[in-house]
C-alpha positions, 0 to 999 in steps of 0.5 A, a space after each residue: 405515429 409515434 416517433 421510432 424509439 431511441 437507440 441508446 440509453 443516452 438518447 433516450 435519457 435525454 427525451 425522458 428528461 425533456 419530457 418530465 421538464 414539459 410536465 413542470 412547465 405545464 403545471 407552471 403555466 396551469 399556476 399562472 393562469 389560476 393566478 390570472 397572470 399572463 404567461 406564455 400558453 404554449 405548453 399548458 396542456 398537462 395531459 398531453 405532456 403527461 402522456 409524453 412522459 409515459 410514452 418516454 419512460 416505456 421507451 427507457 432500456 434502462 432506468 433513466 437518470 431521474 428515476 435512479 436518483 429518486 430511487 437512490 435518495 428516496 425522493 418524493 414526488 413533490 421532491 422530484 418536481 422541486 428538483 425538476 423546477 430548479 434544473 429547468 433553468 438550466 435545462 430548459 428554454 423559456 423557464 426564467 420568464 415563467 418564473 418571473 410572472 408567477 413571482 410577480 416580479 421580473 427580477 425573480 426568475 427562479 423557483 422558490 420553495 413557496 412557489 413550488 409548495 403552491 403550484 405541485 401536487 402532492 406538496 409537503 413541508 417536511 421536504 424543506 426540512 434540513 434532514 429531508 433528502 434535498 437539503 440534506 444531500 445538497 441536491 438543492 441549495 439555498 442563498 445564505 441569508 435569505 427566507 427558507 420559502 423565498 430564497 432562490 433554489 439552485 440545483 448543484 452542478 453534480 445533480 444537474 449533469 448526472 440528471 443529463 446523463 452525465 456521471 463522474 466523480 465529484 471534483 470535491 472528491 477527487 483529490 481524495 478518492 481513486 478508483 480501483 479498477 476490477 481486478 482479473 482472476 484472483 487466487 482461490 483463497 482471495 476469491 473465497 474472501 471476495 464472495 464471504 464479503 458479497 454474501 454479507 453486503 447482500 443481506 438486508 441490515 436488521 432495523 436501521 443499523 448500517 452493515 458492519 465495517 469490514 476491516 481487512 487485516 494483514 501484511 498483504 494491502 494489494 491482495 485486501 484491495 483486490 478483494 475489495 474490489 472484486 466483492 464491489 464488482 460483483 455487486 455491481 458496484 465500483 470501489 474507490 480508496 481513500 488514504 487515512 492520512 488525507 482526512 482533513 483534521 478539522 471535525 466540520 471538514 471531516 463532516 462535510 466529506 463524509 456527506 459528499 461520499 455518501 451522496 457520491 455512493 449513492 449516485 455512482 454505486 460505489 464502496 469505500 475502501 479506507 487505506 491505513 498502511 505501515 506508514 499511517 499514523 495512530 492519529 490518522 488511524 484514529 481519524 479514519 476510524 471515527 470517518 468510518 463509524 459515521 459513513 452509511 453504505 459499503 465501507 472497508 478498512 485495510 489495516 495491519 491490525 485491527 482498529 478498535 471501533 466503538 460506535 459500529 460494528 466491525 468485521 475482522 477478515 485476515 487477507 494473507 498471501 496466495 498459498 505457494 501452490 496458488 502462487 505458482 498457478 498465478 505465476 503459469 497463468 501470467 507467463 503462458 510459457 507453454 513452450 518451455 517446462 516452467 514447473 521447476 522453475 516455479 517451485 524454486 521461485 515461490 520456495 524464496 519469494 513471497 510475491 503478491 499478485 499484482 508483483 507476480 504480473 509485473 515480474 511475468 511481464 518482464 520475463 515475457 519481454 525477455 523471452 522466448 526461452 528455449 530451455 527451463 534453466 534460462 527461463 529460471 534465471 529470468 524469473 529469479 532476477 525479476 523476482 529480486 527487483 519486485 521485491 526490492 521497492 519497499 525494502 529500498 526505503 527502510 534499508 541500505 541494499 548492499 552489492 555483494 562482490 565477495 566470494 568464498 576465496 575472498 573470506 579468509 577464516 578458519 575452516 570451521 568458521 567457513 562450515 557454519 556459513 555453508 551450513 547457513 546456506 544449506 539452511 536457507 536452500 532446503 528450508 522448504 523441504 525439511 519444514 514442509 515436505 519432511 514435516 518439521 513445521 508440523 511439530 510447531 511454528 516456533 524457531 523456523 526462522 533462520 537467524 544468526 548472530 556474527 560477533 567480532 571486532 569491527 573489521 573482522 568480516 562479519 558484513 563480508 561474510 553476509 555478502 558472500 552468502 548473498 552472492 552463493 544464494 543469489 539473493 539481495 542483502 540488506 543492511 539496517 542500521 539499529 542505531 537508526 531503528 531504535 527509538 526513545 518512545 515506547 512502542 516505536 522500536 518494535 513499529 520500525 522493526 515490524 516495518 523492516 520484517 514485513 517489507 523483506 518478506 516478500 523477497 526472502 532477503 538477507 537482513 543485517 542488522 548492523 550496530 546491533 550494540 544500539 539495542 544490547 548495549 541497552 540490556 543492563 541490569 533492571 533497575 527501572 522501566 526503561 531498562 525493562 523495556 530495553 530488555 523487551 526490544 531485544 526480545 522482540 527482535 528475536 522473536 521476529 527473526 525467529 518467525 522471518 522466513 528468510 535469513 536474518 543476521 545480527 552483527 555486534 562487538 558485544 556478544 557478552 551482553 547477551 544472556 544465555 535465554 536470548 542465545 538459545 533463540 538464535 540459530 546460528 552464533 559465529 564468532 569471527 576472530 582477530 585474524 592472526 599472522 598467517 590469515 593477515 598474510 593470506 589477506 595481504 595476498 589477496 588484497 590488491 586486484 591483478 590490475 594494479 601494479 605493485 613492486 616489492 611488496 613484503 607480505 611477511 613483513 605486512 603481516 606482522 602488523 596487528 590490524 584487521 581484514 578491514 583496516 588492511 583493506 583500508 590501508 591497501 586502498 590508501 596506498 594505491 591512491 598515494 601510488 597512483 598519484 606519484 604515478 608509481 607501482 604500489 611499493 612498501 613506501 606508499 604502505 608505510 605512509 598508508 599504515 601511519 595515517 591508519 593507525 593515527 586514525 584509530 589513535 593506536 600507537 604504532 612502534 617505529 620498528 614495525 614500519 622501519 625500512 619499508 621502501 
């Protein structure tokens, strides 16, 4: 009576492997007897061993590890038995003495190619070559320096554990690879891309040509990874990600890594995604292409732009962010907030923020933790705040976020200038209605960005105006120092600018390009290629500003350096005038907070100083420190000392009559 069938695959696999090892033992004993040696005689009945193996294989609920391995590496029956001979030393008992007996030396208790050729049926010499599966995939290893047929054979540890039913990522790959979990529901546009990849990989390649490398391009790396993972999951595969910058620079090291990955891909059933993000160097991208071209199986690359491949076909797939309608559906699914109407709030946040799926889910989790909400307005405010937080990480590395504190009442400037700032606010708020609902975008995509040039002397309020806009619109404002972005190396300035705009796109933040003189100051008469390239950099910046869906502001002290062709590409141009005496008086009145003690301040006399609002703020702050240190309220005497210090700093002459009598 046969034993009951094992209830789990693991138990059934162990039974099948034990039976397969018994067959190897029987062949080994039979070979020893044929050589008139004296091996242990138990287990010599090969027919009984084969019958037990057949029964164990029939009881398998799914293919055994041995069968899967043989199929993956296309092992012949002889190569399979060689592998089992090597595994027998670690998995079986009593095999050492048997090998020692047939080798005729008690010290040589191991299998060799010479022995397996002699004892196993269907033996063939081609299995010993370096290009045959056993050695190509390093399923077994030889001892360096030994002869091919007499060298001890050992099974690779990863393969040994696989046969025993324990599958894991090879430890030599763990520092390079990250497994990607199967994504949840994808937006329809991304699901369509995943289905396209699935159909591509399901088709059998013609001849011996490998399937093309899939390049997932665009500014949506999270979406690209989700598409790749979903496509692999549809085929029952696991996706692993490797960053291009981690690839070794040495040719031999990369070749060994490629061979190790290909073996692992066959063992685990995996696809590989090589990640070339915005920080990947040109050299690392080149190595990633070279690495991908030599690999078999499913290989994908994510990159901002398609990479050039010379030795393998590639397929370019553009992965765009989910549409606004798809984002609203994703928000609704993630929030699960049926008790509160959310359509209006979702329309508002998706109009302003263009978040990927991962950020939407993270923001939704944050909002749910703050709830429950009784009305849409409170939910909308929480959504808006969470979206601002989620859109910050990438920009934080590239620019300085300003905390806006100034409102309209703090901005002292002519009414017509303020009116232009309010027009800018209206453009940001209503851009979706005008462009999409009213159809202006259908007339062409050029010039749909909201760009502005703030020009004027330092301290006239350009940065404060940007803060006022941010506070009014409920957006973050980031200051980008163009003097740090501009590079002397050709092409680097454009790359740096593209990184900034790509990072800002998610949240539609206000971008304040400060010190634009660093770029415009290069615009001189074209005398050589460097001057010509400087003009190209300015043109590229304005092109990005035109395409940016948020608000981008340039500040400069050199408006005259811009020719009329560039000025036409800016939606708003606002000149910040030097404040006159009336405006300076108003600035002085608003400068000291209500909590600051003051005494005898003469605003009319203070307004006679020919300084900007920025200088006034510095003078007032320094005077406040002087007064605090003297334990006195702020008086004209303190302001007098602060004025002298500020004019000295500016290397600006100060007539004694301007400050005399300030007591």
